C-alpha positions as CSV (number, residue, x, y, z in Angstrom):
1,M,28.6,5.7,-24.5
2,N,29.4,9.3,-23.7
3,K,26.1,10.2,-25.4
4,Y,24.2,8.2,-22.7
5,F,26.2,9.7,-19.8
6,S,25.6,13.2,-21.1
7,M,21.9,12.5,-21.3
8,I,21.9,11.3,-17.7
9,R,23.7,14.4,-16.6
10,K,21.2,16.6,-18.4
11,G,18.3,14.8,-16.7
12,K,16.9,13.1,-19.8
13,L,16.2,9.7,-18.4
14,S,13.4,8.8,-20.8
15,L,15.7,6.3,-22.6
16,F,16.1,4.4,-19.3
17,K,12.5,4.5,-18.1
18,D,12.0,0.7,-18.6
19,E,15.2,-0.1,-16.7
20,I,14.2,2.3,-13.9
21,L,10.7,0.8,-13.8
22,F,12.2,-2.7,-13.6
23,L,14.6,-1.7,-10.8
24,F,11.7,-0.1,-8.9
25,I,9.5,-3.1,-9.2
26,L,12.4,-5.4,-8.3
27,L,13.2,-3.5,-5.1
28,V,9.5,-3.1,-4.1
29,F,8.9,-6.8,-4.7
30,H,12.0,-8.0,-2.9
31,S,11.4,-5.8,0.1
32,A,7.8,-6.9,0.3
33,W,8.8,-10.6,0.0
34,K,11.5,-10.3,2.7
35,A,9.1,-8.5,5.1
36,W,6.4,-11.2,4.4
37,E,8.9,-13.9,5.0
38,I,10.4,-12.5,8.2
39,Y,7.4,-11.1,9.9
40,F,4.6,-13.3,8.6
41,H,6.4,-16.5,7.8
42,N,4.8,-16.8,4.3
43,Q,1.3,-16.8,5.8
44,I,-1.8,-14.8,5.1
45,L,-4.2,-14.8,8.1
46,G,-2.4,-17.7,9.6
47,V,-2.6,-19.9,6.5
48,N,0.7,-20.9,4.8
49,V,-0.4,-20.1,1.2
50,L,2.8,-21.4,-0.5
51,N,2.7,-24.9,1.0
52,G,0.7,-26.5,-1.8
53,F,2.6,-24.8,-4.5
54,Y,5.9,-25.8,-2.8
55,L,4.8,-29.4,-2.5
56,V,3.9,-29.6,-6.2
57,L,7.2,-28.0,-7.4
58,A,9.4,-29.9,-4.9
59,K,7.8,-33.3,-5.7
60,S,8.2,-32.8,-9.5
61,I,11.7,-31.4,-9.3
62,T,12.9,-34.2,-7.0
63,E,11.2,-36.9,-9.2
64,F,13.0,-35.4,-12.2
65,T,16.3,-35.4,-10.3
66,A,15.9,-39.0,-9.2
67,F,15.1,-40.0,-12.8
68,V,18.2,-38.2,-14.1
69,L,20.5,-39.7,-11.5
70,T,19.2,-43.2,-12.1
71,F,18.9,-43.1,-15.9
72,F,22.0,-41.1,-16.9
73,F,24.4,-41.7,-14.0
74,N,23.3,-45.1,-12.6
75,I,23.1,-43.7,-9.1
76,N,20.4,-45.4,-6.9
77,S,18.2,-42.6,-5.5
78,T,14.6,-42.3,-4.4
79,V,12.3,-39.4,-3.4
80,V,11.4,-39.4,0.3
81,Q,9.7,-37.2,2.8
82,Y,12.3,-36.0,5.3
83,N,11.7,-33.6,8.2
84,N,8.7,-32.0,6.5
85,S,10.6,-31.5,3.3
86,I,11.0,-33.5,0.2
87,A,14.4,-35.0,-0.4
88,I,16.5,-37.2,-2.6
89,H,17.7,-40.2,-0.7
90,Y,20.9,-41.9,-1.9
91,T,20.3,-45.5,-1.1
92,D,24.0,-46.5,-1.6
93,T,25.4,-44.0,0.9
94,N,22.2,-43.4,2.9
95,G,22.6,-39.6,2.3
96,Y,19.9,-37.0,1.8
97,L,19.7,-33.8,-0.3
98,L,16.8,-31.6,0.8
99,L,14.9,-29.3,-1.5
100,N,13.6,-26.4,0.6
101,L,11.1,-23.7,-0.2
102,L,13.4,-21.2,-1.9
103,C,15.3,-23.8,-4.0
104,T,12.1,-24.6,-5.9
105,G,12.0,-21.2,-7.6
106,I,8.8,-20.1,-6.1
107,K,10.1,-16.5,-5.5
108,Q,11.4,-16.3,-9.1
109,I,8.1,-17.6,-10.5
110,I,6.0,-15.2,-8.5
111,F,8.3,-12.3,-9.2
112,F,8.3,-13.0,-13.0
113,T,4.5,-13.2,-13.0
114,F,4.2,-10.0,-11.0
115,L,6.7,-8.3,-13.3
116,M,4.9,-9.3,-16.4
117,L,1.5,-8.2,-15.0
118,C,2.9,-4.8,-14.0
119,Y,4.6,-4.0,-17.3
120,P,2.5,-2.4,-20.0
121,G,1.5,-4.6,-22.9
122,S,-1.3,-6.5,-24.4
123,I,-3.1,-9.2,-22.4
124,K,-2.8,-11.5,-25.4
125,N,1.0,-11.5,-25.2
126,K,1.0,-11.9,-21.5
127,L,-1.3,-15.0,-21.7
128,W,1.3,-17.0,-23.6
129,F,4.4,-15.3,-22.3
130,I,3.8,-15.8,-18.6
131,P,3.2,-19.6,-18.7
132,S,6.2,-20.1,-21.1
133,G,8.4,-18.0,-18.8
134,I,7.3,-20.1,-15.8
135,F,8.1,-23.2,-17.7
136,V,11.6,-22.0,-18.5
137,I,12.2,-21.0,-14.8
138,Y,11.0,-24.5,-13.7
139,I,13.3,-26.2,-16.2
140,F,16.3,-24.1,-15.0
141,R,15.5,-24.9,-11.4
142,A,15.2,-28.6,-12.1
143,V,18.5,-28.7,-14.0
144,I,20.2,-26.8,-11.2
145,F,18.9,-29.2,-8.5
146,A,19.8,-32.3,-10.7
147,T,23.3,-30.9,-11.1
148,L,23.7,-30.2,-7.4
149,A,22.4,-33.7,-6.6
150,W,24.9,-35.3,-9.0
151,V,27.7,-33.3,-7.5
152,F,26.6,-34.3,-4.0
153,S,26.4,-37.9,-5.0
154,T,30.0,-38.0,-6.1
155,M,31.3,-36.8,-2.7
């Protein structure tokens, strides 16, 4: 470990160039995303470009969650449109759990794709790695929302 600290003190950061590039891309992307979200409300020339992507992700994640709740936990739930969002409706308790834009993982999917495109590497590897990474992010988000819905249903 001392070897790495001495290299940093001497100004030899070539060992950490990938980590530094990752942090730079992360900070630039996050800052740009926040500025776009705050000042432009996720719109380009007045058109909400994430709405269709959000609806597809939200509908599929909530359908998966309703299936898990019904099949594994015997909790009566349906997917409904609620206040311009897609929600899980608990028919027994008449409660709702909304899935908003950021809970779908859109930012993580776009950042992952942006990161993979920015990093050096062959296009052949990127063509299979980007879709498989997006699939893994989607599965994680679906499991997180299903777990949250299960916890919410037991309250």
